[in-house]
N, C-alpha and C positions, 0 to 999 in steps of 0.2 A: 652374081646371086642376089636375090631380093631379100630385104628384111621384111618381117611380117609382124603385124599386131594380131595375136591370137586372142579370140574372145570365146569364153564359155557362152552358151546360149541362154538357158533358163536362169534368171537371176541377174544377168548382165545385159543381154539384148532385150529380153522380154521378162515380164513378171511371172513368177510361179503362181499357181492357183491352189488354194486349199481344197483337197478332195478326200473323200473316204476311200481308203485303199482296201481292196479285198484281200490282198496279199498280207498286209500288216494288221488289218482289223482296226484301224484307227484313221483319223484325219491326218494327212501329210501334205507337204508341198509337192505338187506334181506339175507336169507340163500341160500346156493347153492341148486339148485333143481335137478341137475344131478351130477354124480360122477366126470365128466370132469371139473366141476366148482370148485371142492374142492381144496383149497390151504391152506396148514398148516401154522400157524403162526411161524415165526422164533423163535427157542428156545424151542418149545413145547416138543420135544423129550428129550432134556436135563432136562427140568423141571420134566417130568414124571419119568425119570430114577433116578434123584436125590431124588425125593420124595419116590420112592420105596426103595432106599437104606437106607432111614431114617425110613422105616417101615410103610409108609403110603399106604393104599389101595386107588387106583385111581378110582374115580367115576365121571362120566360126567352127569350133569343135564341140560336139555335143554327144553325150550319152543319151540314148532314147530307148530304154528297156521296155517302155510301155507298148512299143510296136510288137515285140515278141510275145508279150503277155496278152496280145489281142485286144488291148484297150484302144489302140490307135491304128485305124486302117491306113494303109500306105497312101491312098489318095488324099486323105485328110492331112497326113503329115506333109505331103508335097504341096498342098494348098498353103499351109502355114509357111513352108520354106519359100515358096514363090512370093508370098507377101513380104517376108523379111528381105528377100533379095531386092524386090521393087522399092521398098521404103529406104533401104540403105545403099542402093545403087551397087549391088553385088551381083556376081554371076553364080549360077547353081554350083559350078565347080569350086566356089570359094567356101562351101559348107561341107564339112565332113562329119559323119555320124557313125556311132557304134550302136547297132540295133540289138546287141546281145544283152543277156541278163544272166548273172550267175544263178545256177540251179535250173535255168530254162534252156540253156544251150551249152555246147561244148566250150571249153576255155578259149578265149580269144586274146589277141595282143593289142586290140584297139580300145577296149573299155578303160577309160581313165579310172584309176591312177596309172595304168600302163601307158606308155608313150606312143603307141602305134599310130594314133591319129595325126600326131605331129610329123611322123615319118612319111605317112601317106601324102600329107600336104607338101612336105619338102620335096618329094619326088615329082609331084605333079606341077609344082610352081617354081622349082629351082630356088628354094628358100635357104637362107643362111640362118640357121636356128640360133647360133651363138650371138647374133646381132638382132635378135627378135625379142618381142615382149609378149607375155601372157597375162591376161586379166581374167581372174576367176573369183568365185564366191564360195568355193568348197576346198576342203583339205586335199581332195583327190585331184583338183585342178592344179594345185601347187606341186603336189607329188609328181604328177605326170610331166609338168613343165620342167621341173628340176631333173627328172630322169632323162629328158630329151636335151638337156644342157642348154635350155633357154637362158639367155643372158640376164633378163630382168623379169621378175615375177611381181604381180600386183594382186592384192587380195581386197575385195570389196565387201565391207560389212553390210549386212542386211538386218534391218530392225523388224521386230514383230509388228504386224499390221492386220487389218481385217482381211486382206487378200492373201497374205503369205506370212510364213514364219520367219523369224530371224535365223542367223547362222552362227550364233555365239558358240554353240557346241563345236562346230568345225574349227573356229578360231582357237578355242581352248585345246583341242586335239592337236592342231598344228603347232601351237606353242609348246605343248608338252612332249610331243613325239618327233616333231621336225619332219621334213624341212620346213623352215619358216619363210614366208614371202618376204621379198626385199622391201616392199612398201605396203602399207595398209591404209586405205582411204574409206571415208564414210559415204561418199556419193560420187557419181560420175563427173560432176562439175569439177571436183578436186582433181580427178584423174586427167581431165581435159587440160587444166592448167599445168599439170605435171608434164604431159606429153608436149605441150607447146614450149616448155622450158628446155627440152632435150636438144 
């Protein structure tokens, strides 16, 4: 079986974008909707390359509810996914997405914090979840990973900036409600050093 480094997409692989949400009636962090909006997080290539050198299979798991809300046409989503694969030297089969949204679809088992995406990836790539790692920037990422019995969970802090909001509320919720990530880091460079030390 293969060990994997699971990555959340928005916030870990690429930056969020502040956008006005019709659903929430306010500006929120949202996914890029067109490939021109895609901006990679500094250090993501180093992280992916370091993990590959350590024998980890790179898997991206992402909730993409904007597709179901008709904000994101499938062809634009696939263009974004293709660019991510090209930049990080991944295959399309290495990216798993939940396109469902509570209130817009029937209940599913793949939308994080449910662990379904991990199980999909496990079945397709013969993965050993207990020897794998999850890196996320939301409470739901950590909940999903713990539910899937991922051995090691890492939480990445995100600071407020002009382009995206911070994730302090998620960290507070994680600390108050649990489960808590095994490690918390402030940037991907710190995570790269940690992966190299394993």
